[in-house]
VOGU-3710 file (C-alpha; in Angstrom, 3 decimals, decimal comma):
1> mvtaligili> 119,229/41,872/100,083  115,481/42,704/99,863  115,798/43,390/96,156  117,514/40,051/95,453  114,859/38,253/97,464  112,145/39,929/95,399  113,887/38,820/92,219  114,198/35,163/93,365  110,540/35,040/94,527  109,227/36,558/91,260
11> glavgltgvg> 111,442/34,282/89,171  110,296/31,295/91,223  106,652/32,200/90,687  107,145/32,658/86,945  108,994/29,336/86,671  106,331/27,468/88,672  103,215/29,035/87,226  104,077/30,843/83,979  102,465/34,080/85,286  104,027/37,147/83,648
21> ggtltvpali> 106,918/38,750/85,502  105,747/42,281/84,753  102,473/41,740/86,607  104,381/40,685/89,710  107,356/43,022/89,501  105,647/46,420/89,302  103,655/46,115/92,565  106,633/44,609/94,315  108,860/47,550/93,328  106,241/50,178/94,217
31> ialgmpaaea> 105,036/48,667/97,496  108,216/47,011/98,855  110,861/49,448/97,572  108,810/52,655/97,262  109,816/53,139/93,670  107,995/55,727/91,538  105,394/54,114/89,241  106,977/55,006/85,896  110,430/53,981/87,111  108,980/50,672/88,322
41> vgtallfvta> 107,424/49,974/84,941  110,680/50,613/83,072  112,716/48,507/85,518  110,074/45,706/85,301  110,200/45,659/81,484  113,970/45,320/81,473  113,815/42,671/84,178  111,221/40,654/82,218  113,376/40,889/79,115  116,358/39,450/81,010
51> tkifatpvyw> 114,410/36,520/82,425  112,513/35,591/79,242  115,739/35,500/77,193  116,659/32,311/79,053  113,290/30,559/78,560  112,474/31,442/74,961  115,277/29,424/73,191  113,909/26,201/74,651  110,655/26,622/72,680  112,537/27,863/69,629
61> frgqidlnvl> 114,652/24,767/69,334  111,637/22,537/69,915  109,911/24,192/66,923  107,104/25,395/69,206  106,900/28,989/67,834  104,641/29,881/64,923  106,531/32,624/63,066  103,652/33,577/60,821  101,383/34,158/63,841  104,219/35,999/65,603
71> krlllgglpg> 104,694/38,377/62,669  100,998/39,330/62,794  101,148/39,876/66,564  104,195/42,102/66,272  102,588/44,119/63,476  100,191/45,525/66,062  102,048/44,847/69,282  105,278/46,789/68,561  103,623/50,098/67,658  101,351/49,603/70,649
81> vlagayllak> 104,151/49,068/73,161  105,965/52,143/71,940  102,756/54,195/72,134  102,156/52,928/75,658  105,686/53,694/76,803  105,510/57,176/75,231  102,189/57,839/77,005  103,684/56,783/80,351  106,709/59,039/79,801  104,439/61,999/79,063
91> mnterltpvi> 102,403/61,275/82,204  105,469/60,836/84,387  104,966/63,850/86,652  104,274/64,006/90,361  100,741/65,312/89,732  99,822/62,296/87,519  101,538/59,613/89,600  98,213/58,684/91,367  96,636/58,153/87,914  99,451/55,816/86,918
101> lavvgltivs> 99,106/53,879/90,197  95,355/53,522/89,713  95,717/52,343/86,081  98,459/49,871/86,859  96,588/48,522/89,862  93,378/48,115/87,845  95,353/46,386/85,076  96,826/43,881/87,529  93,433/43,137/89,030  91,943/42,629/85,543
111> lasvslvklf> 94,717/40,364/84,289  94,688/38,250/87,483  90,952/37,942/87,245  91,207/36,791/83,582  93,845/34,192/84,606  91,565/32,940/87,423  88,637/32,533/84,982  90,908/30,626/82,572  91,880/28,209/85,315  88,293/27,049/85,776
121> rtppvgvhrp> 87,012/26,849/82,216  87,734/24,636/79,267  90,265/26,281/76,908  88,568/27,493/73,724  89,151/25,597/70,517  91,342/27,808/68,334  89,547/29,312/65,377  91,796/30,611/62,647  91,214/34,329/62,471  94,630/35,721/61,472
131> gylaglafpi> 93,196/39,045/60,391  92,258/39,836/64,010  95,729/39,260/65,465  97,407/42,560/64,565  94,475/44,742/65,495  93,951/43,079/68,867  97,705/42,934/69,622  97,873/46,720/69,417  96,007/47,444/72,684  97,932/44,615/74,325
141> gievgfssag> 101,137/46,424/73,298  99,837/49,709/74,731  99,102/47,933/78,026  102,615/46,382/78,167  104,300/49,706/77,414  102,225/51,555/79,994  102,187/48,993/82,835  104,644/46,250/81,863  101,793/43,736/82,280  99,526/42,024/79,777
151> agalgslllq> 101,704/40,214/77,245  101,440/36,828/78,951  97,803/36,636/79,971  96,218/38,646/77,139  98,663/37,334/74,503  97,856/33,709/75,267  94,131/34,460/75,355  94,341/36,096/71,927  96,273/33,149/70,492  93,782/30,637/71,912
161> scakvtpavv> 90,908/32,550/70,388  92,317/33,533/66,962  95,026/31,048/66,056  94,596/27,291/65,593  97,799/26,152/67,204  98,703/23,585/69,863  98,973/24,619/73,573  102,787/24,295/73,451  102,964/26,638/70,415  100,652/29,081/72,202
171> igtdllfgli> 103,138/29,182/75,137  106,200/29,444/72,875  104,824/32,048/70,528  103,403/34,113/73,385  106,750/33,922/75,232  108,679/35,307/72,270  105,968/37,937/71,643  106,258/39,053/75,234  110,058/39,034/75,080  110,130/41,322/72,011
181> lsaagglfhl> 107,522/43,701/73,447  109,316/43,856/76,815  112,621/44,545/75,055  111,154/47,268/72,892  109,406/48,927/75,842  112,425/48,458/78,056  114,739/50,133/75,512  112,359/53,052/75,310  112,449/53,479/79,079  116,213/52,980/79,017
191> stgtyngqvl> 116,511/55,865/76,530  114,360/58,189/78,694  116,032/57,161/81,969  112,757/55,922/83,577  114,335/52,832/85,209  116,512/52,072/88,251  119,814/50,539/87,199  120,999/49,628/90,656  117,852/47,732/91,448  117,887/46,061/88,035
201> mllapagvvg> 121,425/44,769/88,540  120,334/42,969/91,686  116,903/41,971/90,437  117,785/40,354/87,105  120,352/37,693/88,198  118,197/36,729/91,146  115,157/36,449/88,908  116,958/34,167/86,491  118,039/31,851/89,331  114,536/31,806/90,709
211> aligaslgsk> 113,027/31,054/87,267  115,403/28,120/86,737  114,573/26,734/90,180  110,841/27,223/89,548  111,061/25,512/86,167  112,783/22,475/87,730  110,086/22,264/90,455  107,196/22,918/88,075  106,748/19,295/87,064  106,679/18,151/90,683
221> lparplratl> 104,157/20,556/92,125  100,417/21,049/91,258  100,251/23,977/88,873  96,541/24,891/89,167  96,507/25,523/92,957  99,734/27,546/92,697  98,363/29,686/89,884  95,048/30,206/91,723  96,817/31,284/94,928  99,146/33,608/93,059
231> nvtlvivggn> 96,314/35,225/91,082  94,208/35,774/94,202  97,194/37,470/95,770  97,631/39,633/92,665  93,978/40,717/92,835  94,541/41,876/96,438  97,846/43,622/95,605  96,509/45,246/92,472  93,463/46,444/94,369  95,771/47,953/96,967
241> lcwrgvsllf> 97,673/49,876/94,252  94,427/51,054/92,658  93,036/52,230/96,008  96,284/54,011/96,751  96,147/55,904/93,472  92,477/56,828/93,885  92,974/57,993/97,521  95,861/60,235/96,428  93,661/61,799/93,759  90,980/62,735/96,319
//
């Protein structure tokens, strides 16, 4: 029951605000369900893959995905996500769990802070720098593979800065980029067994339902206050994870 509720709430938040599911799912699984950090990341990646599969085709059929830009992103992002997942698998020991908690918590705080800043500034005018996309997508991929977070916030920021595309194409291209990275990272964790299948079976259907409800309500509710509230909450939650990891180290 608790797991299904978590799935619905995360899906609802994603549908309402567009905030990445990985950023929300990992702290929920660790704090609410007491799941080990590496297992939470693997489960979150598979959960995000399931939910984004239902949203991406909408942008595809509208022609709001730039395939040339996507190819450049994947050129760096795919090796990065596999490297990040491999690094997490190597660190997945009881002794290094506090380090993982601290890194994941710090990542969530950083991403939420970036999202907050983006809410209160004018979006940058896209400058066409295609040569930068693959190189900058590589560390984003590492972050996604290691913490399940980053594809949404950092991917959209990269597209806004280095690709001259419309806002709708930024969202669509970033969504498909995040879907492919999550799927690649999730399959890696699936192969190593660092995920919780029972939790995933409850989480994924509830998340899809929540996302559909959130998407239907999104046009009726003010997006900016919702995103601001959610990101402030994520700063607090991420800070809690970071503090927990640091305190276990010392």
